[in-house]
C-alpha positions, -999 to 999 in steps of 0.1 A, spaced: -929 184 -591 -892 179 -596 -878 191 -629 -863 167 -654 -829 183 -649 -831 178 -612 -839 141 -616 -812 137 -642 -786 152 -618 -799 130 -589 -794 99 -610 -759 109 -620 -750 115 -583 -764 81 -574 -743 65 -601 -712 82 -589 -718 70 -553 -724 34 -564 -693 35 -586 -672 48 -557 -685 20 -534 -677 -6 -560 -642 8 -564 -636 9 -526 -649 -27 -522 -630 -43 -552 -598 -23 -552 -589 -18 -515 -556 -32 -505 -556 -68 -491 -528 -82 -470 -513 -114 -484 -523 -142 -461 -495 -168 -462 -467 -152 -444 -462 -136 -410 -450 -101 -417 -424 -83 -396 -443 -52 -383 -411 -31 -378 -421 -8 -407 -435 24 -392 -472 29 -395 -467 62 -414 -445 45 -440 -469 17 -444 -497 41 -450 -477 61 -475 -469 29 -495 -506 19 -494 -517 54 -506 -491 54 -534 -501 19 -547 -538 28 -546 -531 60 -565 -516 40 -594 -545 15 -591 -571 42 -594 -553 55 -625 -554 19 -640 -516 19 -644 -510 -8 -617 -528 -38 -602 -508 -64 -584 -485 -71 -555 -460 -49 -536 -434 -66 -514 -408 -48 -493 -381 -67 -473 -352 -57 -452 -325 -81 -440 -343 -109 -459 -375 -104 -438 -408 -92 -453 -419 -59 -438 -447 -51 -463 -466 -75 -486 -499 -64 -500 -520 -69 -531 -540 -42 -549 -569 -47 -573 -579 -81 -588 -561 -110 -604 -590 -115 -628 -614 -86 -634 -639 -104 -656 -646 -130 -628 -638 -107 -598 -611 -130 -585 -588 -114 -559 -551 -119 -556 -538 -144 -531 -503 -153 -519 -502 -181 -546 -513 -159 -575 -484 -160 -600 -474 -133 -625 -455 -135 -657 -421 -121 -647 -404 -113 -680 -367 -105 -677 -367 -114 -640 -367 -150 -653 -332 -146 -667 -314 -145 -634 -334 -176 -623 -322 -194 -654 -286 -183 -646 -289 -198 -611 -303 -230 -626 -273 -232 -650 -248 -226 -622 -263 -254 -602 -260 -278 -632 -224 -269 -638 -216 -276 -602 -234 -309 -602 -217 -321 -634 -183 -305 -625 -182 -285 -657 -159 -254 -656 -175 -220 -665 -144 -215 -687 -156 -242 -710 -163 -230 -745 -200 -226 -754 -194 -242 -788 -191 -276 -770 -228 -274 -762 -242 -249 -786 -235 -256 -822 -247 -221 -832 -218 -206 -814 -186 -204 -835 -166 -180 -814 -143 -185 -784 -170 -174 -760 -173 -193 -728 -201 -204 -705 -189 -177 -681 -194 -151 -708 -230 -162 -712 -235 -161 -674 -221 -126 -671 -237 -112 -703 -267 -133 -713 -283 -105 -733 -252 -104 -756 -263 -138 -770 -293 -151 -788 -325 -149 -768 -328 -186 -759 -291 -195 -756 -291 -197 -718 -321 -220 -717 -309 -242 -746 -275 -246 -729 -293 -257 -697 -312 -284 -718 -281 -296 -737 -259 -299 -706 -285 -315 -684 -302 -337 -711 -335 -325 -695 -361 -300 -707 -361 -265 -694 -395 -273 -677 -379 -302 -658 -350 -281 -647 -373 -254 -634 -393 -280 -615 -362 -294 -599 -349 -259 -590 -382 -249 -574 -384 -281 -554 -349 -278 -541 -354 -242 -531 -388 -247 -516 -406 -224 -541 -443 -227 -540 -454 -210 -572 -425 -206 -596 -430 -225 -628 -429 -225 -666 -460 -246 -670 -481 -260 -642 -515 -277 -642 -542 -261 -620 -521 -231 -613 -535 -197 -603 -520 -171 -626 -531 -135 -628 -548 -123 -661 -529 -96 -679 -545 -63 -690 -539 -31 -707 -558 2 -702 -561 21 -735 -584 35 -761 -585 4 -784 -619 10 -799 -618 47 -803 -644 51 -775 -622 62 -747 -599 44 -722 -610 9 -714 -595 -21 -695 -586 -47 -721 -577 -83 -714 -547 -96 -731 -551 -130 -749 -524 -153 -736 -497 -163 -760 -491 -199 -771 -465 -213 -747 -442 -220 -776 -440 -182 -782 -435 -175 -745 -405 -198 -746 -379 -204 -718 -373 -178 -691 -395 -152 -706 -424 -175 -700 -417 -181 -663 -443 -173 -637 -436 -165 -600 -448 -147 -569 -432 -120 -549 -427 -144 -520 -409 -169 -542 -387 -142 -557 -377 -131 -522 -367 -167 -514 -345 -168 -546 -328 -135 -536 -322 -147 -501 -306 -179 -514 -284 -160 -538 -277 -125 -525 -267 -102 -553 -274 -66 -564 -301 -66 -589 -323 -40 -606 -347 -52 -633 -378 -35 -645 -399 -35 -676 -430 -51 -690 -438 -83 -709 -444 -76 -746 -474 -97 -753 -493 -107 -722 -502 -76 -701 -477 -77 -672 -451 -54 -658 -425 -57 -630 -397 -42 -610 -372 -59 -588 -347 -39 -567 -323 -58 -545 -296 -38 -527 -272 -61 -508 -254 -32 -490 -286 -17 -476 -302 -52 -472 -334 -39 -489 -356 -56 -515 -385 -41 -533 -406 -62 -556 -435 -49 -578 -455 -74 -599 -484 -61 -619 -510 -75 -642 -510 -42 -662 -489 -37 -692 -478 -3 -681 -441 5 -673 -446 24 -641 -434 -4 -618 -400 13 -615 -417 46 -606 -435 28 -578 -404 10 -565 -384 43 -567 -410 61 -546 -411 33 -521 -374 35 -517 -378 73 -511 -405 65 -484 -382 41 -467 -354 67 -467 -378 94 -455 -372 115 -486 -396 134 -508 -413 114 -536 -438 123 -564 -472 108 -569 -490 110 -603 -518 134 -605 -554 121 -606 -572 124 -639 -597 148 -625 -606 183 -637 -588 211 -618 -606 244 -613 -580 265 -631 -580 303 -633 -591 309 -669 -570 341 -670 -537 322 -670 -545 300 -700 -530 326 -724 -495 320 -711 -496 284 -725 -504 295 -761 -479 290 -788 -463 267 -813 -442 239 -800 -417 215 -817 -409 180 -804 -386 174 -833 -382 183 -870 -413 162 -879 -436 170 -850 -449 205 -846 -481 215 -829 -500 245 -816 -517 251 -782 -547 274 -786 -577 287 -767 -613 281 -777 -644 288 -755 -622 294 -724 -606 260 -728 -572 248 -740 -567 227 -771 -538 210 -789 -539 214 -827 -518 190 -848 -526 192 -885 -563 189 -887 -567 172 -854 -579 194 -825 -578 178 -791 -593 192 -759 -570 190 -729 -584 190 -693 -567 211 -666 -552 187 -640 -533 213 -621 -522 249 -626 -496 237 -652 -506 202 -663 -534 191 -686 -546 156 -696 -562 141 -727 -595 124 -721 -592 95 -746 -556 85 -739 -535 81 -708 -514 111 -716 -508 146 -702 -489 178 -710 -469 195 -683 -460 231 -691 -425 241 -680 -412 276 -673 -378 293 -675 -362 316 -649 -385 345 -658 -416 323 -652 -423 322 -690 -436 290 -705 -410 277 -728 -414 239 -730 -439 211 -727 -431 178 -711 -452 151 -729 -463 125 -704 -475 92 -718 -489 78 -686 -456 85 -668 -447 110 -640 -414 118 -658 -406 119 -694 -377 127 -718 -402 139 -744 -398 176 -743 -414 200 -769 -398 234 -772 -418 266 -778 -407 281 -811 -432 311 -812 
């Protein structure tokens, strides 16, 4: 007879195998099917980009599309994960993402086209079209520094000059440039569902679907949707150095767009995860292209650490005047004690530990004498400016 413990362990092993198969089936990279890709990118670099994106996917920090182009031609274009996890809908070349601040340069190009058509000089004062502006600022000022003005000034100016809605102007712009899936609102469109991965119920990390905003709240350029392929067309039509990254505030998307005119290189990351690691991914991809070293985030898996070294991490650490915490040992394990809250931290490497219920880690730093003197607090990021200093 098999013991109950043996049967329990056997069931757990089977569950792990089944779970792994599901992950491999649902989350493996799939090549976008609409474009012929230039295969000049070396196999080793392609494999490194694949492995990098899948690492972030496994960690639930990224799910979406990675496009790399050189000299205006796509050399890598793949999607990772699912566009809709509840309904198991994969990404396709027509799956659009909310692109946040990337929409602002598009609005700028729309405005420039309208000015040219109507023969309006960029030196014209904004106050002629925007009654809310009472300064000597010009249209050129708004084009050069859109963030210096009210959030919707750029889009309202487009409407006031053209006597058409922002929606109509975007439709015209997309048609003229041959964009397939760039729009503000569009019937029967395929848009990815936004998600966040966090402990929202106090039961550990879970994938949470973001409820879409009312379109009136996602007003103007911040409500634009697009695909990596369309964004490349826009960049090819208007070559300019651009670096934009971030995440949309209320709909579960993040993004990074790097366009280097001098190097003729474009890297576009569009993700249906509200997690600001897109710039990390694009930075690592640039390093891969340049054949330089790059970092990968550690997996959230227990590391078999030598228990004898745990004592070197003990101490009291201060993040600032208001945040002080202790690192202590209990039952051969490391804990963080802040006030009355005692949190178990799992070894992730010989010097990094993660928290089970939040996507956060602590990386212990040493000085020139190999003495632990600081902790880098990682809130789901590889790098962080949050440094706690050991005070005793």
